[in-house]
C-alpha positions in Angstrom: 68.1 22.1 77.9 65.1 24.0 76.4 66.3 27.2 78.0 69.7 26.8 76.3 68.0 26.3 73.0 65.9 29.4 73.3 68.9 31.5 74.3 70.9 30.2 71.3 68.0 31.0 68.9 67.8 34.6 70.2 71.5 35.0 69.9 71.5 33.7 66.3 68.6 36.0 65.4 70.3 39.0 66.9 73.4 38.2 65.0 71.5 37.8 61.8 69.7 41.1 62.1 72.9 42.8 62.8 74.4 41.2 59.7 71.3 42.1 57.6 71.5 45.7 58.6 75.2 45.7 58.0 74.7 44.2 54.5 71.8 46.7 53.6 68.9 44.2 53.5 65.6 45.1 55.1 63.2 42.4 56.5 59.7 42.7 54.8 56.9 40.1 54.9 53.1 39.6 55.1 51.0 40.2 58.0 47.3 39.8 58.9 47.0 36.7 56.6 43.5 35.4 56.2 42.3 32.2 54.3 38.7 31.7 53.4 36.8 29.5 50.9 33.8 29.6 48.7 32.7 26.4 47.1 35.8 25.0 45.4 37.7 28.3 45.7 40.4 29.3 48.2 40.5 33.1 49.0 43.6 34.4 50.6 44.1 38.1 51.8 47.1 39.7 53.5 48.8 43.1 54.2 52.5 44.2 54.0 54.5 44.7 57.1 55.4 48.4 57.8 59.0 47.8 56.9 57.9 47.0 53.4 57.4 50.7 52.8 61.1 51.1 52.3 61.1 48.7 49.3 61.8 50.6 46.2 61.5 47.7 43.8 58.8 45.1 43.1 57.9 43.0 46.1 57.4 39.3 45.2 55.3 37.0 47.4 55.5 33.2 47.0 52.4 31.0 47.6 52.2 27.2 47.9 49.0 25.1 48.2 49.1 21.9 50.1 46.5 19.1 50.1 46.8 16.8 53.1 50.5 17.9 53.3 51.2 17.4 49.6 52.0 20.4 47.4 49.5 20.7 44.6 50.0 24.3 43.4 52.7 27.0 43.4 52.1 30.7 42.5 53.8 34.1 42.8 52.2 37.5 43.3 54.1 40.7 42.3 53.4 43.9 44.3 54.6 47.2 42.9 55.8 50.0 45.2 52.6 51.9 44.8 50.6 48.9 46.0 52.6 48.4 49.2 50.6 49.0 52.4 47.4 47.9 50.7 45.5 44.7 51.1 46.4 42.0 48.6 44.0 39.2 47.4 44.7 35.9 45.7 42.3 33.0 44.9 42.7 29.5 43.5 40.1 26.9 42.5 40.7 23.3 43.6 40.0 20.3 41.4 38.8 18.5 44.5 36.0 19.6 46.7 37.4 21.3 49.8 35.3 18.9 51.9 37.2 16.0 50.6 40.7 16.9 52.2 42.4 19.7 54.2 43.9 22.5 52.1 46.7 24.7 53.3 48.2 27.9 51.8 51.8 29.0 52.6 52.8 32.6 52.0 56.1 34.4 52.2 58.2 37.2 50.7 61.8 36.8 49.5 63.0 38.0 52.9 60.4 36.6 55.2 59.6 33.2 56.6 56.5 31.1 55.5 53.2 31.9 57.0 50.6 29.1 56.7 46.8 29.0 56.8 44.7 25.8 56.7 41.1 24.8 55.9 40.4 21.3 57.3 38.4 18.7 55.4 35.1 17.2 56.3 34.9 14.6 59.1 32.1 12.1 59.5 31.1 9.6 62.2 27.8 8.2 61.2 28.0 7.0 57.5 29.7 7.6 54.2 29.3 11.0 52.6 29.9 12.0 49.0 31.2 15.4 47.8 30.5 17.6 46.0 26.7 17.8 46.4 24.1 19.5 44.1 26.8 21.0 41.9 26.5 22.0 38.2 29.0 20.7 35.7 29.5 21.5 32.1 29.6 18.6 29.6 33.2 17.7 28.7 34.7 18.6 32.1 36.6 16.2 34.3 35.4 16.0 37.9 36.7 14.2 41.0 34.2 13.0 43.5 35.2 11.8 47.0 33.6 9.5 49.5 34.5 10.0 53.2 34.0 7.1 55.5 33.7 7.1 59.3 36.3 5.3 61.3 36.0 1.6 61.6 34.2 1.4 58.2 35.7 -0.4 55.2 35.2 0.8 51.6 33.3 -1.3 49.1 32.5 0.6 45.9 31.8 4.0 44.4 30.3 4.8 41.0 28.5 7.5 38.9 25.2 6.4 37.3 25.6 5.7 33.6 29.4 5.8 33.6 31.8 2.9 33.4 35.6 2.8 33.6 36.0 5.7 36.1 39.3 6.1 37.8 39.2 5.3 41.6 42.0 6.1 44.1 42.6 6.6 47.8 43.5 10.1 49.1 43.7 9.1 52.8 42.9 6.2 55.0 39.2 7.0 55.1 38.8 9.1 51.9 38.4 7.7 48.4 38.3 9.7 45.1 36.5 8.9 41.8 37.6 10.9 38.8 35.1 10.9 35.9 35.1 12.6 32.4 31.5 13.9 32.1 30.2 13.4 28.5 26.5 12.8 29.1 23.8 15.3 29.8 21.6 14.8 32.8 18.1 14.0 31.4 15.5 16.2 33.2 17.1 15.5 36.6 20.4 15.1 38.3 23.0 12.3 38.1 23.6 10.2 41.2 27.1 9.4 42.7 26.9 6.4 45.0 29.3 5.2 47.7 28.9 1.9 49.6 30.7 0.3 52.5 31.3 -3.4 53.2 28.6 -3.2 55.9 26.1 -2.2 53.1 25.9 1.4 54.3 25.2 3.6 51.3 25.1 7.3 50.6 25.5 9.5 47.6 25.2 12.9 46.0 23.2 14.4 43.1 25.0 16.4 40.4 23.7 18.2 37.3 25.5 17.8 33.9 24.6 20.0 31.0 25.7 22.8 28.6 25.9 26.6 28.9 23.7 28.5 26.4 24.6 27.0 23.0 24.1 30.0 20.8 25.7 30.6 17.4 25.4 32.6 14.1 24.3 35.9 15.4 22.8 38.1 12.6 21.5 41.6 13.2 19.3 43.7 10.9 16.6 46.4 11.0 13.0 46.1 9.8 11.5 49.5 10.6 14.8 51.6 10.2 14.4 52.6 13.9 15.5 49.5 15.8 17.9 46.6 15.6 16.7 43.0 15.6 19.1 40.2 16.1 18.6 36.5 15.6 20.7 33.5 16.4 20.6 29.8 16.2 19.9 27.7 19.3 21.3 24.3 19.1 18.9 21.5 20.0 19.0 17.7 20.3 20.5 15.9 23.3 23.0 18.8 23.8 20.2 21.1 24.8 20.3 21.8 28.5 17.3 21.1 30.6 18.1 24.3 32.5 17.1 27.3 30.4 19.5 30.2 30.4 18.6 33.5 31.9 17.3 36.3 29.7 19.9 37.3 27.1 21.2 40.8 26.9 21.8 42.8 23.7 24.1 45.8 24.0 24.3 45.1 27.7 20.5 45.6 28.1 18.0 42.8 28.7 15.8 42.1 25.8 12.4 43.8 26.4 10.4 41.0 24.8 12.7 37.9 24.8 11.8 35.0 22.5 13.7 31.9 21.4 16.5 33.0 19.2 15.4 36.6 18.7 16.0 40.0 20.5 15.2 43.6 19.5 16.4 46.9 20.9 15.6 50.5 20.0 18.5 52.5 18.6 19.0 56.2 18.1 20.1 56.1 14.5 20.5 53.2 12.0 22.6 54.6 9.3 25.8 55.4 11.3 28.1 52.9 9.6 29.3 49.5 10.9 28.8 48.7 14.6 29.5 45.8 16.8 26.3 44.2 18.1 27.0 42.0 21.2 24.8 39.4 22.7 25.4 37.6 26.1 23.5 34.8 27.8 24.3 32.5 30.7 23.0 29.7 32.9 24.2 27.5 35.8 26.6 25.7 33.4 28.3 28.7 32.0 28.1 31.8 29.8 27.8 32.4 26.0 28.8 35.5 24.2 28.1 36.3 20.5 28.8 39.4 18.4 28.1 40.7 14.8 29.5 43.6 13.0 27.1 45.3 10.5 25.8 48.5 9.0 22.1 48.3 9.5 21.3 50.6 6.6 22.5 47.8 4.3 20.5 45.2 6.2 16.9 46.3 5.8 14.5 43.4 6.1 11.2 44.8 5.0 7.7 43.9 6.3 5.3 42.2 3.9 3.1 44.4 1.6 -0.2 45.2 3.2 -3.7 45.1 1.7 -2.9 43.6 -1.8 -5.9 43.8 -4.1 -6.7 43.5 -7.9 -7.9 46.8 -9.2 -8.5 46.3 -13.0 -9.1 42.8 -14.4 -9.1 42.0 -18.1 -9.0 38.8 -20.2 -5.1 38.8 -20.3 -4.0 41.4 -17.8 -4.6 42.7 -14.2 -3.4 45.7 -12.1 -2.3 44.9 -8.5 -2.0 47.5 -5.7 -0.8 47.5 -2.0 0.4 49.8 0.7 3.2 49.9 3.4 2.9 50.0 7.2 6.3 51.7 7.5 6.3 55.2 6.1 10.0 55.2 5.4 9.6 52.4 2.8 8.1 55.0 0.5 11.6 56.5 -0.1 13.4 53.1 -0.5 14.5 51.8 -3.9 13.0 48.4 -3.9 12.2 45.3 -6.0 9.1 43.3 -5.7 8.1 39.8 -6.8 4.6 38.7 -7.7 3.9 35.0 -7.2 1.1 33.6 -9.3 -0.3 30.1 -8.6 -2.5 28.9 -11.4 -1.5 25.3 -11.8 2.0 26.5 -12.7 4.0 28.8 -10.4 5.1 32.0 -12.1 7.2 34.8 -10.4 7.4 38.3 -12.0 9.7 41.0 -10.7 9.1 44.8 -10.6 11.4 47.7 -9.6 10.8 51.2 -8.3 11.1 53.7 -5.5 8.3 53.2 -2.9 6.8 50.6 -5.2 3.1 49.9 -4.4 1.6 48.5 -7.6 2.3 46.1 -10.5 0.8 45.3 -13.9 0.6 41.6 -14.9 0.3 40.8 -18.6 0.1 37.6 -20.6 -2.5 36.0 -18.3 -4.8 33.1 -19.4 -8.4 34.1 -20.2 -11.1 32.7 -18.0 -8.6 31.5 -15.4 -8.5 31.8 -11.6 -5.3 33.2 -10.1 -3.9 33.1 -6.6 -1.4 36.0 -6.1 1.0 37.1 -3.3 3.7 39.8 -3.3 7.0 40.3 -1.5 9.6 43.0 -1.7 13.2 43.8 -0.8 15.7 46.7 -1.1 17.3 47.0 -4.5 20.5 48.9 -3.8 21.8 46.8 -0.9 19.6 43.7 -1.1 19.6 41.8 2.2 16.6 39.5 2.1 13.1 39.2 0.9 10.2 40.3 3.0 7.5 37.8 4.0 4.8 37.0 1.4 1.7 39.1 1.6 -1.7 37.6 2.1 -3.2 35.8 -0.9 -5.6 37.6 -3.3 -7.9 35.7 -5.7 -9.2 37.0 -9.0 -10.5 35.5 -12.3 -9.8 36.9 -15.8 -12.4 37.4 -18.4 -13.0 34.8 -21.2 -11.7 34.9 -24.8 -11.8 32.7 -28.0 -10.2 29.3 -27.7 -6.6 28.7 -28.7 -5.8 26.9 -32.0 -6.2 23.1 -31.8 -3.4 20.6 -32.0 -4.6 18.5 -35.0 -3.1 15.3 -36.4 -4.2 12.5 -38.7 -4.4 8.7 -38.6 -4.7 6.5 -41.7 -6.9 3.5 -41.5 -7.0 1.8 -44.9 -9.0 4.1 -47.2 -10.3 6.2 -44.3 -8.5 9.1 -42.8 -9.2 9.9 -39.2 -8.7 13.5 -38.2 -7.9 13.7 -34.5 -7.2 16.6 -32.1 -6.3 16.8 -28.5 -9.1 17.6 -26.1 -8.9 21.3 -25.4 -7.5 22.0 -21.9 -9.3 24.4 -19.6 -6.4 26.9 -19.9 -6.6 26.8 -23.7 -10.4 26.8 -24.1 -10.8 30.2 -22.5 -14.4 29.2 -21.8 -16.8 26.3 -22.2 -16.3 24.7 -25.6 -19.6 24.5 -27.5 -18.5 22.4 -30.5 -16.0 21.9 -33.4 -16.2 22.6 -37.1 -14.3 20.4 -39.7 -13.8 21.7 -43.3 -12.0 19.7 -46.0 -11.3 20.1 -49.7 -8.9 18.9 -52.4 -5.8 20.9 -52.8 -6.7 21.5 -56.4 -10.1 22.9 -55.6 -10.0 26.4 -54.2 -13.7 27.1 -53.9 -15.5 23.8 -53.4 -15.3 22.4 -49.9 -17.2 20.2 -47.4 -18.2 21.2 -43.9 -19.5 19.5 -40.8 -20.1 20.5 -37.2 -19.4 18.2 -34.3 -20.4 18.1 -30.7 -18.2 19.4 -27.9 -17.3 15.9 -26.7 -15.9 14.7 -30.0 -12.2 14.3 -30.5 -11.9 12.8 -34.0 -13.7 12.7 -37.4 -13.3 10.0 -40.1 -13.2 10.9 -43.8 -13.5 8.5 -46.8 -11.3 10.3 -49.3 -9.8 9.6 -52.7 -6.4 8.1 -51.7 -4.8 9.4 -54.9 -5.5 13.0 -54.1 -4.2 15.4 -51.5 -6.7 17.1 -49.2 -6.6 20.1 -46.9 -8.5 19.7 -43.6 -9.2 22.6 -41.2 -10.5 22.2 -37.7 -11.8 25.0 -35.4 -13.2 25.1 -31.9 -15.8 27.5 -30.7 -17.0 28.8 -27.4 -19.3 31.6 -26.3 -16.7 34.2 -27.2 -16.2 33.0 -30.8 -14.1 30.5 -32.9 -10.5 29.6 -32.5 -7.8 30.2 -35.1 -8.1 27.4 -37.8 -5.8 24.5 -37.5 -4.9 23.1 -40.9 -3.3 19.8 -41.9 -2.6 18.4 -45.4 -3.5 14.8 -46.1 -0.9 13.2 -48.4 -1.9 11.1 -51.4 -1.1 7.4 -51.2 1.4 6.6 -53.9 2.3 2.9 -54.0 5.7 3.6 -55.6 6.4 6.5 -53.3 8.8 6.9 -50.4 9.2 3.9 -48.2 10.7 3.7 -44.7 12.0 0.6 -43.0 11.0 -0.1 -39.4 13.8 -0.5 -36.8 13.6 -1.7 -33.2 13.7 0.4 -30.0 13.8 -0.5 -26.3 12.2 1.6 -23.6 14.2 2.9 -20.6 13.4 5.1 -17.5 9.7 4.8 -17.9 9.7 6.0 -21.5 11.3 5.8 -25.0 14.2 7.8 -26.2 13.9 8.6 -29.9 16.4 10.4 -32.1 16.5 10.9 -35.9 18.4 12.7 -38.6 17.6 16.3 -39.3 15.4 17.0 -42.3 15.7 20.3 -44.3 12.0 19.9 -45.1 11.0 20.3 -41.4 10.1 24.0 -41.6 7.8 23.8 -38.6 9.4 21.0 -36.6 8.7 17.4 -36.2 5.8 15.2 -35.1 6.3 11.9 -33.2 3.2 9.7 -32.9 2.8 6.3 -31.3 0.2 3.5 -31.0 0.1 -0.2 -29.9 1.3 -2.3 -32.8 -1.6 -4.8 -32.6 -5.2 -4.1 -32.3 -7.3 -1.0 -33.0 -6.1 2.2 -31.3 -6.1 6.0 -31.5 -2.6 7.5 -31.9 -1.0 9.9 -29.5 1.6 12.4 -30.6 3.9 15.2 -29.6 5.5 18.1 -31.5 9.2 18.8 -31.5 10.7 22.2 -32.4 12.8 22.4 -35.6 16.1 22.8 -33.7 15.7 19.4 -31.9 16.1 15.9 -33.4 15.3 13.8 -30.3 12.5 13.3 -27.9 11.7 11.5 -24.7 8.2 9.9 -25.0 6.2 9.2 -21.9 2.7 7.9 -21.6 0.5 6.4 -18.9 -0.5 3.7 -21.5 3.0 2.2 -21.8 2.8 -1.3 -20.2 5.3 -4.1 -20.0 5.1 -6.7 -22.7 3.1 -4.6 -25.2 4.7 -3.6 -28.5 4.3 0.0 -29.7 4.9 1.5 -33.1 6.5 5.0 -33.4 6.5 7.2 -36.5 8.6 10.4 -37.0 7.2 13.0 -39.5 8.7 16.2 -40.7 6.2 19.1 -40.4 6.3 20.9 -43.7 4.2 23.7 -45.4 2.3 20.9 -47.2 1.7 17.3 -46.2 3.7 15.7 -43.4 6.7 13.7 -44.6 7.4 10.3 -43.0 11.1 10.1 -41.8 11.5 7.1 -39.6 9.5 4.2 -38.1 10.3 2.3 -34.9 8.8 -0.6 -33.0 9.6 -1.6 -29.5 8.6 -2.7 -26.0 8.6 -0.5 -23.0 9.9 -3.6 -21.2 10.1 -7.0 -22.8 8.4 -9.9 -20.8 8.9 -13.6 -21.0 6.3 -15.1 -23.4 3.9 -17.5 -21.7 3.9 -21.2 -22.5 1.6 -22.5 -25.3 2.8 -19.9 -27.8 2.8 -22.3 -30.7 -0.7 -23.1 -31.9 -1.6 -26.3 -33.8 1.8 -27.7 -33.3 2.2 -30.7 -35.7 4.9 -33.1 -36.6 5.7 -35.0 -39.8 8.4 -37.7 -40.4 10.3 -37.5 -43.6 12.8 -40.5 -43.8 15.2 -39.8 -40.8 14.0 -36.2 -40.5 11.2 -34.9 -38.4 9.6 -31.5 -39.2 7.6 -29.6 -36.7 5.2 -26.9 -37.9 2.9 -24.4 -36.3 0.5 -21.6 -37.1 1.9 -18.0 -37.6 2.2 -16.3 -34.2 0.0 -13.2 -33.7 1.7 -10.0 -32.5 -0.6 -9.7 -29.5 0.9 -12.9 -28.2 4.5 -11.7 -28.6 5.5 -9.9 -25.3 9.1 -9.7 -26.6 10.9 -9.6 -29.9 11.2 -13.2 -31.2 14.7 -13.6 -32.6 14.4 -17.2 -33.7 13.2 -20.7 -32.6 14.9 -23.7 -31.1 13.7 -27.3 -31.2 14.9 -29.8 -28.5 14.7 -33.5 -29.2 14.9 -35.9 -26.2 15.1 -39.6 -27.0 14.7 -42.6 -24.7 18.3 -42.5 -23.6 17.8 -38.9 -22.3 20.1 -37.5 -25.0 19.1 -34.0 -26.0 19.7 -32.6 -29.5 18.6 -29.2 -30.5 18.0 -27.5 -33.9 17.4 -23.8 -34.3 16.6 -21.1 -36.8 17.2 -17.3 -36.7 14.2 -16.5 -38.8 11.5 -15.0 -36.6 8.9 -15.4 -39.4 9.5 -19.2 -39.8 6.5 -21.5 -39.2 8.4 -24.8 -39.3 11.7 -26.4 -38.1 13.2 -29.7 -39.1 15.3 -32.0 -37.0 17.6 -33.9 -39.3 19.3 -37.3 -39.2 17.5 -38.7 -36.2 17.7 -42.3 -35.1 14.6 -44.4 -35.2 12.7 -44.4 -31.9 10.5 -42.4 -29.5 11.2 -38.7 -29.0 9.9 -35.8 -26.9 10.0 -32.6 -28.9 10.1 -29.2 -27.2 9.6 -26.0 -29.2 10.7 -22.6 -27.8 11.0 -19.1 -29.0 14.3 -17.2 -28.6 14.0 -13.6 -27.1 16.3 -11.2 -25.3 14.8 -12.3 -22.0 15.5 -16.0 -22.7 13.8 -18.9 -24.3 10.1 -19.0 -23.6 6.7 -20.0 -25.0 7.4 -23.7 -24.7 5.1 -26.2 -26.5 5.5 -30.0 -26.5 4.9 -32.9 -28.9 5.8 -36.6 -28.9 6.4 -38.9 -31.9 7.9 -42.3 -32.7 10.1 -42.4 -35.8 9.9 -45.6 -37.8 11.9 -47.0 -40.8 10.5 -46.6 -44.3 9.9 -50.4 -44.7 7.8 -50.5 -41.5 5.9 -47.5 -42.8 5.2 -49.3 -46.1 4.0 -52.5 -44.4 1.8 -50.5 -42.1 0.3 -48.6 -45.1 -0.5 -51.9 -46.9 -2.1 -53.5 -43.9 -4.2 -50.4 -43.3 -5.3 -50.5 -47.0 -6.3 -54.2 -46.8 -8.2 -53.8 -43.7 -10.0 -50.8 -45.2 -11.0 -52.7 -48.4 -12.1 -55.8 -46.4 -14.2 -53.7 -44.2 -15.9 -51.9 -47.1 -16.7 -55.2 -48.8 -18.0 -56.7 -45.6 -20.2 -53.7 -45.1 -21.5 -53.8 -48.7 -22.3 -57.5 -48.4 -24.2 -57.1 -45.2 -26.2 -54.2 -46.6 -27.0 -56.1 -49.8 -28.2 -59.2 -47.9 -30.3 -57.2 -45.6 -32.0 -55.2 -48.4 -32.0 -57.9 -51.1 -35.8 -57.8 -51.7 -35.7 -54.1 -52.3 -32.7 -54.4 -54.6 -34.4 -57.1 -56.6 -37.5 -55.0 -57.0 -35.4 -52.2 -58.3 -33.2 -54.2 -60.6 -35.7 -56.9 -61.8 -39.2 -55.5 -61.4 -42.2 -57.7 -62.4 -43.4 -57.7 -66.0 -47.0 -56.7 -66.6 -49.3 -59.1 -68.6 -50.1 -58.1 -72.2 -53.7 -56.9 -72.7 -55.2 -56.3 -76.2 -58.2 -54.2 -76.6 -60.3 -53.4 -79.7 -62.3 -50.3 -79.9 -65.6 -50.8 -81.6 -68.7 -49.0 -82.2 -70.0 -49.8 -78.7 -66.9 -49.3 -76.7 -63.9 -51.6 -76.3 -63.5 -55.4 -76.0 -60.7 -57.5 -75.0 -58.7 -59.3 -77.7 -56.9 -62.4 -76.6 -54.1 -63.9 -78.6 -55.9 -67.2 -79.2 -59.0 -65.5 -80.4 -57.5 -63.3 -83.0 -58.6 -64.0 -86.6 -56.1 -63.7 -89.2 -55.3 -64.6 -92.7 -52.3 -64.9 -94.8 -53.0 -61.5 -96.2 -52.8 -60.0 -92.8 -49.4 -61.3 -91.9 -47.3 -58.4 -90.6 -43.7 -58.2 -90.0 -43.2 -57.9 -86.3 -40.2 -57.5 -84.2 -38.8 -60.6 -82.5 -39.0 -61.2 -78.8 -36.5 -63.6 -77.4 -37.4 -64.9 -74.0 -34.8 -66.2 -71.7 -35.4 -69.4 -69.9 -36.4 -68.4 -66.4 -39.2 -69.0 -64.0 -42.5 -67.9 -65.3 -43.5 -64.4 -64.1 -47.1 -63.4 -63.4 -48.6 -66.5 -65.2 -46.7 -66.1 -68.5 -46.7 -69.2 -70.8 -43.5 -71.1 -71.4 -42.5 -73.1 -74.4 -39.2 -74.5 -75.6 -37.7 -72.8 -78.6 -40.6 -70.5 -79.0 -40.2 -67.2 -80.7 -42.6 -64.5 -79.7 -42.8 -61.6 -82.0 -44.5 -58.6 -80.4 -44.2 -54.9 -80.6 -43.8 -52.5 -77.5 -45.1 -49.1 -76.9 -44.5 -46.9 -73.9 -46.3 -47.7 -70.8 -49.9 -46.5 -70.8 -49.7 -45.4 -74.4 -52.9 -45.4 -76.4 -54.0 -43.7 -79.6 -57.5 -43.6 -78.2 -58.9 -43.0 -74.8 -58.1 -46.0 -72.6 -60.6 -48.2 -70.8 -59.7 -50.7 -68.2 -60.5 -54.2 -69.4 -59.5 -57.1 -67.1 -57.4 -59.5 -69.1 -58.0 -63.2 -69.2 -55.1 -65.6 -69.0 -53.2 -65.6 -72.2 -52.7 -69.0 -73.8 -50.1 -69.3 -76.5 -50.6 -72.0 -79.2 -47.8 -73.4 -81.2 -48.1 -72.0 -84.7 -45.4 -72.0 -87.3 -44.0 -68.6 -88.0 -41.9 -67.8 -91.0 -38.3 -68.2 -90.3 -36.4 -65.0 -89.6 -32.9 -64.5 -90.7 -30.5 -64.9 -88.0 -32.8 -66.8 -85.7 -33.2 -70.5 -85.2 -36.2 -72.2 -86.6 -39.1 -72.4 -84.2 -42.2 -74.6 -84.3 -44.2 -71.7 -82.9 -45.4 -69.2 -85.3 -48.4 -66.9 -85.2 -49.6 -64.1 -87.2 -51.9 -61.6 -85.5 -54.4 -60.3 -88.0 -55.7 -57.2 -86.2 -55.9 -54.3 -88.5 -57.3 -52.0 -85.8 -56.6 -52.2 -82.1 -55.7 -50.1 -79.1 -53.3 -51.2 -76.4 -54.3 -50.5 -72.8 -52.0 -50.7 -69.8 -53.3 -51.2 -66.4 -52.1 -48.7 -63.8 -50.8 -51.5 -61.6 -48.2 -52.4 -64.2 -46.3 -49.2 -64.0 -43.2 -50.9 -62.7 -42.9 -53.3 -65.6 -39.8 -53.0 -67.8 -38.4 -54.9 -70.7 -34.9 -56.2 -71.1 -34.4 -56.9 -74.8 -32.3 -54.6 -76.8 -33.7 -52.8 -79.8 -32.3 -54.0 -83.0 -31.8 -51.4 -85.7 -33.8 -52.1 -88.9 -36.4 -54.2 -87.3 -38.8 -51.5 -86.1 -42.4 -52.0 -86.9 -43.5 -49.6 -89.6 -46.8 -49.7 -91.3 -49.0 -47.1 -92.7 -52.6 -47.6 -93.3 -54.4 -44.7 -94.9 -51.7 -42.4 -93.6 -51.7 -43.7 -90.1 -48.6 -44.7 -88.3 -48.8 -46.0 -84.7 -46.5 -44.2 -82.3 -44.2 -46.5 -80.4 -41.1 -48.5 -80.4 -40.6 -52.1 -81.3 -38.2 -54.4 -79.7 -37.1 -58.0 -80.4 -36.7 -60.6 -77.7 -35.1 -64.0 -78.2 -35.8 -67.1 -76.2 -32.6 -68.9 -75.4 -33.2 -72.2 -73.7 -30.5 -73.3 -71.3 -28.3 -76.2 -72.0 -28.5 -77.6 -68.5 -32.2 -78.2 -68.4 -34.0 -78.0 -71.7 -37.3 -79.0 -70.3 -37.3 -76.5 -67.5 -39.9 -73.9 -67.5 -39.1 -70.8 -69.5 -40.3 -67.4 -68.5 -41.2 -65.0 -71.3 -41.7 -61.3 -71.1 -44.6 -60.3 -73.1 -45.1 -56.9 -74.4 -47.9 -55.5 -76.5 -48.3 -55.9 -80.2 -49.5 -52.7 -81.7 -51.5 -53.0 -84.9 -52.8 -50.2 -86.9 -56.5 -49.7 -86.7 -58.4 -49.7 -89.9 -60.0 -46.4 -90.7 -62.9 -47.9 -92.6 -65.2 -50.7 -91.6 
């Protein structure tokens, strides 16, 4: 049977060849076909059969790639007539490692049968194996890993460390494939691919994931006009590969001194127009290629100036000089910048060909400067050179700058103030200040004083009705500054007045604006100071073309009120334009704002009053007050006023009862400064009864106290009101001294009867042994205590015994059985010192004074009349009589 089949095939072929030749077709196909592999790549080579030399047209070969019998790729290769009889090559890279499965390549021409070559896959018998191994993959690529199991082993799992959701599929009975999109860089090591069997056999492979050289932004330039220097940006972060690229190449040549992001190559000539400058670099993950097109003559990046120094230094100028390390710079048109650091950064530009020096003017005298220089081409500016090394120098000193002078009015005193001279304005150490002042009407006469260097103000007591000119100068070792002059205005009570408005701070300061003034020839002055308490004003000057200012100060604090004044600077005295008051930030006022809070009921009203509130206690603008009234039923009634200057507030038409009153101030930050008071409101009748009761209790208490005091001190009071009456003592001065004259021993005659004053004795208890007698009239005369016409002598008196003697009846007095006429033409009355407390009670009756003149003598004294009035209740009771002395004129002749 087989023999017949072979014979039939030979017959058919012979018939086909005969037909082909008859039809003009020539059989042509590949020969010497060879299949090789390298990594993941299939390499196929073949030659043409000799019969292909007769082909006049293009010869086309067809190629088919099979993986485990399944077609995975198709391709065609065209061979021209001039390429026939040469060896042809073709390659293809598989997406699956060649170890994972067998790969076959079929090749034929249009007139030849297929020829096939196969590369078998990996076979294993001991344990699972993972492919590929130790490969390098670029981030962002998709890779399929396979796990080949030995026979009789069952697959369990396969994964790539750090990746989830990978796609797993089976390629054959014992081969499993895992497809993963690689988006994570391997950190300093490889990434593991693990495969496990159900018998816990495990194996894996290590792969590297990273980036090719990540270069961008290539820029080429020249620095010395003889070489090209290129720079580029190397991207960092997590995308930076842990595998460094090989040395980059510029213009196809390795960089002689490679560094990160920089490469330099010598060139024959720089100024040849534009040229393409190419840079290449690669590593295991791939290759990077950058290019830049530029004319290097327009991209000159100069080196920094060398050897900068200060040649000539003056008070306000300096000459700098430097040189160049590249000789070709001397013919370049360049521009240079000088950077001066002296508290403020100043940059000055200079231009020139081969520039190597610069003159700096307008410097600050006696000031230290730190200077650096850099340059660049002027015609085709590319970039600045690096800054040169710093050079230090100090300018010479000069006279101080003019002071910034202002004034502050404090009652009748004017304080002249000036800002402390800063170091950059003093131009040397300040030695002191000089202040000169005079009236504007006085051109020659002036006053002068010198102040120490640490003074910042000077107070003057001036006539407020006159204008004054004050001049202040500062002096240092180099001389005095230009005088600063200010005119002090006169205080006219009927002059220009400015109302004060409110202002609120914002953004750590105060924004002020005002209307322009035509009088402001030299600008405006804004000064400020805390509204309450002593202070020294601060100020700033505003140019004439501006009518607003932003005021900042380290002294601005929350809850403190500040006063601002805006003045127009004129050729004469400053003119006040505007006044403001405000808080940088208003704060809630603390409780207890209201001092001496008192309440007073008026019928059904209750008025609460308080002391005026000081400004220093107001941490916000007070817009009014509110009074809350809380009664026993917890009902709240409030009363308010919008007057911030009010010191009382009345709650009206309240019901009688107990109330809690709360007083608060109204501000923009809310109600604050609470103070409390309680009161009970009573009806008017209750108030009247209470007042009467209080009055009665007060009177009773005073009477009781008076009675107790009188009872306790009755003896003392009696001595003061009713003192004891001294006994009468009569003395007669004779030739040999004095002798006592008693009333019962007096000799008299009718001729000697004298008119005497009447003494009426009241019926009382006898005092000090005085005699008593019913209806007795004693007529005596009284002289002042201790009175005597002659020198007194002490004579002890004997008891005085009064006898009943008929006296002449006196008109207006009742008749008395007792009458006595004392005939004593010459006597002296002597009072004992112990009787100084005696006093008489009778009243002096006009017309009854005792008057008698004997030889021109008239005794000095007063006379009084006493009446004895017996009581009706007990006529026989003892009657006390108060005796005084009878003063009789003493005869001048014996």
